[in-house]
Each structure stands twice: as structure tokens, then as C-alpha cells.
BAMAR-569356 format. One record per atom (N, C-alpha, C): residue number from 1; atom name; z, x, y. Coordinates in steps of 0.2 Angstrom, whole numbers, m for minus. Layout:
(rec NUM; "CA"; (Z; X; Y))
...
//
This chain:
(rec 1; "N"; (0; 4; m6))
(rec 1; "CA"; (0; 0; 0))
(rec 1; "C"; (0; 4; 6))
(rec 2; "N"; (m3; 2; 11))
(rec 2; "CA"; (m3; 5; 18))
(rec 2; "C"; (m1; 0; 24))
(rec 3; "N"; (1; 3; 29))
(rec 3; "CA"; (2; m1; 35))
(rec 3; "C"; (m1; 3; 41))
(rec 4; "N"; (m3; 0; 46))
(rec 4; "CA"; (m6; 3; 52))
(rec 4; "C"; (m1; 2; 57))
(rec 5; "N"; (1; 7; 61))
(rec 5; "CA"; (5; 7; 67))
(rec 5; "C"; (1; 9; 73))
(rec 6; "N"; (2; 5; 78))
(rec 6; "CA"; (m2; 6; 84))
(rec 6; "C"; (4; 6; 90))
(rec 7; "N"; (4; 11; 94))
(rec 7; "CA"; (9; 10; 100))
(rec 7; "C"; (4; 8; 106))
(rec 8; "N"; (6; 3; 109))
(rec 8; "CA"; (3; 1; 115))
(rec 8; "C"; (8; 1; 121))
(rec 9; "N"; (7; 5; 126))
(rec 9; "CA"; (12; 5; 131))
(rec 9; "C"; (8; 6; 138))
(rec 10; "N"; (8; 1; 142))
(rec 10; "CA"; (5; 0; 148))
(rec 10; "C"; (6; 6; 152))
(rec 11; "N"; (12; 9; 152))
(rec 11; "CA"; (14; 15; 156))
(rec 11; "C"; (11; 21; 154))
(rec 12; "N"; (8; 22; 148))
(rec 12; "CA"; (4; 28; 146))
(rec 12; "C"; (m3; 28; 150))
(rec 13; "N"; (m5; 22; 152))
(rec 13; "CA"; (m12; 23; 156))
(rec 13; "C"; (m11; 27; 162))
(rec 14; "N"; (m16; 32; 163))
(rec 14; "CA"; (m16; 36; 168))
(rec 14; "C"; (m12; 42; 167))
(rec 15; "N"; (m8; 43; 162))
(rec 15; "CA"; (m4; 48; 160))
(rec 15; "C"; (m8; 54; 157))
(rec 16; "N"; (m8; 60; 159))
(rec 16; "CA"; (m12; 65; 156))
(rec 16; "C"; (m11; 65; 149))
(rec 17; "N"; (m17; 67; 145))
(rec 17; "CA"; (m17; 67; 138))
(rec 17; "C"; (m11; 71; 135))
(rec 18; "N"; (m10; 77; 138))
(rec 18; "CA"; (m5; 82; 135))
(rec 18; "C"; (2; 79; 137))
(rec 19; "N"; (3; 74; 141))
(rec 19; "CA"; (10; 71; 142))
(rec 19; "C"; (11; 64; 139))
(rec 20; "N"; (5; 61; 137))
(rec 20; "CA"; (6; 54; 134))
(rec 20; "C"; (7; 55; 126))
(rec 21; "N"; (13; 57; 125))
(rec 21; "CA"; (15; 58; 118))
(rec 21; "C"; (21; 53; 117))
(rec 22; "N"; (21; 50; 111))
(rec 22; "CA"; (27; 45; 109))
(rec 22; "C"; (29; 47; 102))
(rec 23; "N"; (35; 50; 101))
(rec 23; "CA"; (38; 51; 95))
(rec 23; "C"; (41; 45; 92))
(rec 24; "N"; (39; 43; 86))
(rec 24; "CA"; (41; 36; 83))
(rec 24; "C"; (44; 38; 77))
(rec 25; "N"; (50; 34; 76))
(rec 25; "CA"; (54; 35; 69))
(rec 25; "C"; (51; 28; 65))
(rec 26; "N"; (49; 29; 59))
(rec 26; "CA"; (47; 24; 55))
(rec 26; "C"; (51; 24; 49))
(rec 27; "N"; (55; 19; 47))
(rec 27; "CA"; (60; 19; 42))
(rec 27; "C"; (60; 12; 39))
(rec 28; "N"; (63; 11; 33))
(rec 28; "CA"; (63; 5; 29))
(rec 28; "C"; (71; 4; 27))
(rec 29; "N"; (72; m2; 25))
(rec 29; "CA"; (79; m4; 22))
(rec 29; "C"; (81; 1; 17))
(rec 30; "N"; (76; 4; 13))
(rec 30; "CA"; (78; 8; 7))
(rec 30; "C"; (78; 15; 9))
(rec 31; "N"; (76; 17; 15))
(rec 31; "CA"; (76; 24; 17))
(rec 31; "C"; (77; 24; 25))
(rec 32; "N"; (83; 24; 27))
(rec 32; "CA"; (85; 24; 34))
(rec 32; "C"; (83; 30; 38))
(rec 33; "N"; (83; 36; 34))
(rec 33; "CA"; (80; 42; 38))
(rec 33; "C"; (73; 41; 40))
(rec 34; "N"; (69; 39; 35))
(rec 34; "CA"; (62; 38; 36))
(rec 34; "C"; (58; 44; 38))
(rec 35; "N"; (53; 43; 42))
(rec 35; "CA"; (48; 49; 44))
(rec 35; "C"; (47; 48; 52))
(rec 36; "N"; (45; 53; 55))
(rec 36; "CA"; (43; 53; 62))
(rec 36; "C"; (36; 54; 62))
(rec 37; "N"; (33; 50; 67))
(rec 37; "CA"; (26; 50; 68))
(rec 37; "C"; (25; 51; 75))
(rec 38; "N"; (21; 56; 77))
(rec 38; "CA"; (19; 57; 84))
(rec 38; "C"; (13; 54; 86))
(rec 39; "N"; (13; 50; 91))
(rec 39; "CA"; (7; 46; 94))
(rec 39; "C"; (5; 49; 100))
(rec 40; "N"; (m1; 50; 101))
(rec 40; "CA"; (m4; 51; 108))
(rec 40; "C"; (m10; 47; 109))
(rec 41; "N"; (m14; 49; 114))
(rec 41; "CA"; (m20; 45; 115))
(rec 41; "C"; (m25; 45; 110))
(rec 42; "N"; (m25; 51; 106))
(rec 42; "CA"; (m30; 52; 101))
(rec 42; "C"; (m28; 50; 94))
(rec 43; "N"; (m21; 50; 93))
(rec 43; "CA"; (m18; 48; 86))
(rec 43; "C"; (m16; 41; 86))
(rec 44; "N"; (m19; 36; 89))
(rec 44; "CA"; (m17; 30; 89))
(rec 44; "C"; (m23; 25; 87))
(rec 45; "N"; (m22; 21; 83))
(rec 45; "CA"; (m17; 20; 78))
(rec 45; "C"; (m16; 25; 72))
(rec 46; "N"; (m11; 24; 68))
(rec 46; "CA"; (m10; 29; 63))
(rec 46; "C"; (m9; 25; 56))
(rec 47; "N"; (m10; 28; 51))
(rec 47; "CA"; (m9; 24; 44))
(rec 47; "C"; (m3; 27; 41))
(rec 48; "N"; (1; 23; 38))
(rec 48; "CA"; (7; 25; 35))
(rec 48; "C"; (6; 23; 28))
(rec 49; "N"; (7; 27; 23))
(rec 49; "CA"; (7; 24; 16))
(rec 49; "C"; (14; 23; 13))
(rec 50; "N"; (15; 17; 10))
(rec 50; "CA"; (21; 15; 7))
(rec 50; "C"; (21; 17; 0))
(rec 51; "N"; (27; 20; m2))
(rec 51; "CA"; (28; 23; m9))
(rec 51; "C"; (34; 20; m12))
(rec 52; "N"; (34; 18; m18))
(rec 52; "CA"; (40; 16; m22))
(rec 52; "C"; (43; 21; m27))
(rec 53; "N"; (39; 26; m28))
(rec 53; "CA"; (40; 32; m33))
(rec 53; "C"; (43; 38; m30))
(rec 54; "N"; (40; 40; m24))
(rec 54; "CA"; (42; 46; m21))
(rec 54; "C"; (46; 46; m15))
(rec 55; "N"; (49; 51; m13))
(rec 55; "CA"; (53; 52; m6))
(rec 55; "C"; (48; 51; 0))
(rec 56; "N"; (51; 49; 5))
(rec 56; "CA"; (47; 49; 11))
(rec 56; "C"; (46; 56; 13))
(rec 57; "N"; (39; 57; 16))
(rec 57; "CA"; (37; 64; 19))
(rec 57; "C"; (31; 63; 22))
(rec 58; "N"; (29; 67; 27))
(rec 58; "CA"; (23; 67; 30))
(rec 58; "C"; (21; 60; 33))
(rec 59; "N"; (16; 57; 29))
(rec 59; "CA"; (14; 50; 31))
(rec 59; "C"; (15; 45; 26))
(rec 60; "N"; (20; 47; 21))
(rec 60; "CA"; (22; 43; 16))
(rec 60; "C"; (29; 40; 17))
(rec 61; "N"; (30; 34; 16))
(rec 61; "CA"; (37; 31; 18))
(rec 61; "C"; (39; 27; 11))
(rec 62; "N"; (45; 29; 9))
(rec 62; "CA"; (48; 26; 3))
(rec 62; "C"; (51; 19; 5))
(rec 63; "N"; (48; 14; 2))
(rec 63; "CA"; (50; 7; 3))
(rec 63; "C"; (50; 3; m3))
(rec 64; "N"; (54; m3; m4))
(rec 64; "CA"; (54; m7; m10))
(rec 64; "C"; (51; m14; m8))
(rec 65; "N"; (49; m18; m12))
(rec 65; "CA"; (47; m25; m11))
(rec 65; "C"; (53; m29; m8))
(rec 66; "N"; (52; m32; m2))
(rec 66; "CA"; (58; m36; 1))
(rec 66; "C"; (60; m32; 7))
(rec 67; "N"; (59; m25; 8))
(rec 67; "CA"; (61; m21; 13))
(rec 67; "C"; (58; m24; 20))
(rec 68; "N"; (62; m22; 25))
(rec 68; "CA"; (59; m23; 32))
(rec 68; "C"; (57; m15; 34))
(rec 69; "N"; (51; m15; 37))
(rec 69; "CA"; (49; m8; 40))
(rec 69; "C"; (50; m9; 47))
(rec 70; "N"; (53; m3; 50))
(rec 70; "CA"; (54; m3; 57))
(rec 70; "C"; (50; 3; 60))
(rec 71; "N"; (48; 2; 66))
(rec 71; "CA"; (45; 8; 70))
(rec 71; "C"; (48; 8; 76))
(rec 72; "N"; (51; 13; 78))
(rec 72; "CA"; (56; 13; 84))
(rec 72; "C"; (55; 20; 88))
(rec 73; "N"; (54; 18; 95))
(rec 73; "CA"; (54; 24; 99))
(rec 73; "C"; (57; 23; 106))
(rec 74; "N"; (59; 28; 109))
(rec 74; "CA"; (62; 27; 116))
(rec 74; "C"; (57; 28; 121))
(rec 75; "N"; (57; 23; 125))
(rec 75; "CA"; (52; 23; 131))
(rec 75; "C"; (55; 25; 137))
(rec 76; "N"; (53; 31; 139))
(rec 76; "CA"; (55; 34; 145))
(rec 76; "C"; (51; 33; 151))
(rec 77; "N"; (45; 30; 150))
(rec 77; "CA"; (41; 28; 156))
(rec 77; "C"; (42; 21; 158))
(rec 78; "N"; (48; 20; 160))
(rec 78; "CA"; (50; 13; 162))
(rec 78; "C"; (48; 12; 169))
(rec 79; "N"; (46; 6; 171))
(rec 79; "CA"; (44; 4; 178))
(rec 79; "C"; (51; 3; 181))
(rec 80; "N"; (51; 3; 188))
(rec 80; "CA"; (58; 2; 191))
(rec 80; "C"; (61; m5; 189))
(rec 81; "N"; (58; m10; 187))
(rec 81; "CA"; (61; m16; 185))
(rec 81; "C"; (56; m19; 179))
(rec 82; "N"; (59; m20; 173))
(rec 82; "CA"; (55; m22; 167))
(rec 82; "C"; (54; m29; 167))
(rec 83; "N"; (51; m32; 162))
(rec 83; "CA"; (49; m39; 162))
(rec 83; "C"; (56; m43; 160))
(rec 84; "N"; (61; m40; 158))
(rec 84; "CA"; (67; m44; 157))
(rec 84; "C"; (72; m44; 164))
(rec 85; "N"; (69; m40; 169))
(rec 85; "CA"; (73; m40; 175))
(rec 85; "C"; (78; m34; 176))
(rec 86; "N"; (78; m30; 170))
(rec 86; "CA"; (82; m24; 170))
(rec 86; "C"; (80; m19; 175))
(rec 87; "N"; (84; m16; 179))
(rec 87; "CA"; (82; m10; 184))
(rec 87; "C"; (83; m4; 180))
(rec 88; "N"; (78; 1; 182))
(rec 88; "CA"; (79; 8; 179))
(rec 88; "C"; (79; 13; 185))
(rec 89; "N"; (83; 18; 185))
(rec 89; "CA"; (83; 23; 190))
(rec 89; "C"; (81; 29; 186))
(rec 90; "N"; (75; 31; 188))
(rec 90; "CA"; (72; 37; 185))
(rec 90; "C"; (72; 43; 189))
(rec 91; "N"; (76; 43; 195))
(rec 91; "CA"; (76; 48; 199))
(rec 91; "C"; (80; 54; 197))
(rec 92; "N"; (85; 53; 192))
(rec 92; "CA"; (89; 59; 189))
(rec 92; "C"; (86; 62; 183))
(rec 93; "N"; (80; 60; 181))
(rec 93; "CA"; (76; 63; 175))
(rec 93; "C"; (73; 69; 177))
(rec 94; "N"; (75; 74; 172))
(rec 94; "CA"; (72; 81; 173))
(rec 94; "C"; (64; 81; 170))
(rec 95; "N"; (63; 76; 165))
(rec 95; "CA"; (57; 75; 162))
(rec 95; "C"; (57; 69; 158))
(rec 96; "N"; (51; 66; 155))
(rec 96; "CA"; (51; 60; 152))
(rec 96; "C"; (56; 60; 146))
(rec 97; "N"; (58; 66; 143))
(rec 97; "CA"; (62; 66; 137))
(rec 97; "C"; (69; 68; 139))
(rec 98; "N"; (71; 69; 145))
(rec 98; "CA"; (77; 72; 147))
(rec 98; "C"; (80; 67; 153))
(rec 99; "N"; (82; 61; 150))
(rec 99; "CA"; (85; 56; 155))
(rec 99; "C"; (92; 54; 152))
(rec 100; "N"; (96; 51; 156))
(rec 100; "CA"; (102; 49; 153))
(rec 100; "C"; (101; 42; 149))
(rec 101; "N"; (105; 40; 144))
(rec 101; "CA"; (103; 34; 140))
(rec 101; "C"; (102; 28; 144))
(rec 102; "N"; (104; 27; 150))
(rec 102; "CA"; (103; 21; 154))
(rec 102; "C"; (96; 21; 157))
(rec 103; "N"; (92; 27; 156))
(rec 103; "CA"; (86; 27; 159))
(rec 103; "C"; (80; 26; 155))
(rec 104; "N"; (81; 23; 149))
(rec 104; "CA"; (76; 22; 144))
(rec 104; "C"; (77; 15; 140))
(rec 105; "N"; (72; 13; 137))
(rec 105; "CA"; (73; 7; 133))
(rec 105; "C"; (71; 9; 126))
(rec 106; "N"; (75; 7; 121))
(rec 106; "CA"; (72; 8; 114))
(rec 106; "C"; (68; 2; 112))
(rec 107; "N"; (62; 4; 109))
(rec 107; "CA"; (57; m2; 107))
(rec 107; "C"; (57; m2; 100))
(rec 108; "N"; (58; m7; 96))
(rec 108; "CA"; (58; m8; 89))
(rec 108; "C"; (53; m13; 87))
(rec 109; "N"; (48; m12; 83))
(rec 109; "CA"; (44; m17; 80))
(rec 109; "C"; (46; m17; 72))
(rec 110; "N"; (45; m23; 69))
(rec 110; "CA"; (47; m24; 62))
(rec 110; "C"; (42; m28; 59))
(rec 111; "N"; (42; m26; 52))
(rec 111; "CA"; (37; m30; 48))
(rec 111; "C"; (41; m30; 41))
(rec 112; "N"; (39; m36; 37))
(rec 112; "CA"; (43; m37; 31))
(rec 112; "C"; (38; m36; 25))
(rec 113; "N"; (40; m33; 20))
(rec 113; "CA"; (36; m32; 14))
(rec 113; "C"; (37; m38; 10))
(rec 114; "N"; (32; m41; 8))
(rec 114; "CA"; (33; m47; 4))
(rec 114; "C"; (34; m45; m4))
(rec 115; "N"; (37; m49; m7))
(rec 115; "CA"; (39; m47; m14))
(rec 115; "C"; (33; m48; m19))
//
């Protein structure tokens, strides 16, 4: 089995290619450590293969029927006010990956493996 993961972030538009990178943790109920997948403007979408026999590694994720699959990343390219009305202050960030916890939002997408 395989799944396709695509990161769509409006804030990446106009970001230089070498800076538009999103490190995403993909994990399942059976493997909470999961794998890390790096997305950029060239590597999007990407294919992850589900395995029931082998440990997670590279582009293979260990998962069992009935598991939920999670794709999670921290969004540091936040607008001053997001769609939920939450305000972000990015003035204290040294870079897009060096901010205090209040200056980003964790984005999680989920999918269920049917039995």
C-alpha cells in the first residue's frame, strides 16, 4: 500500500526555493516515532509506502490495518493573524526554524487505514 502526502502552504509562495523547506513527521498508531520527510517546492507531493512486516525507514512507514496515519509539521511562516483570529509575533525569530513556541502553529493531517 502507498499513500501520497502533499504539503500546501500559501505562505511558501514567493519564498526562495532554498528556503521553502518543510520537515514533516509521518507516523502511525503502531509506530509513534515514524519517519521524517522533507518537502520543498520540487519534492511535493511525495509517496510513502506502508509496511506491516518491516520497521519504518526512509519512505517506508510501519502501520497496521485500523491505524490512523498522521503527517505533522510546524509552520513558522505564519501571517500576523491566522484564519482562526490568532495573532503571531514573528519579530523575535532569528530564522523560520528558530522561534519561540508561541510563534508557530503545528499542522496535523490524518488519514485512517481501513481494515
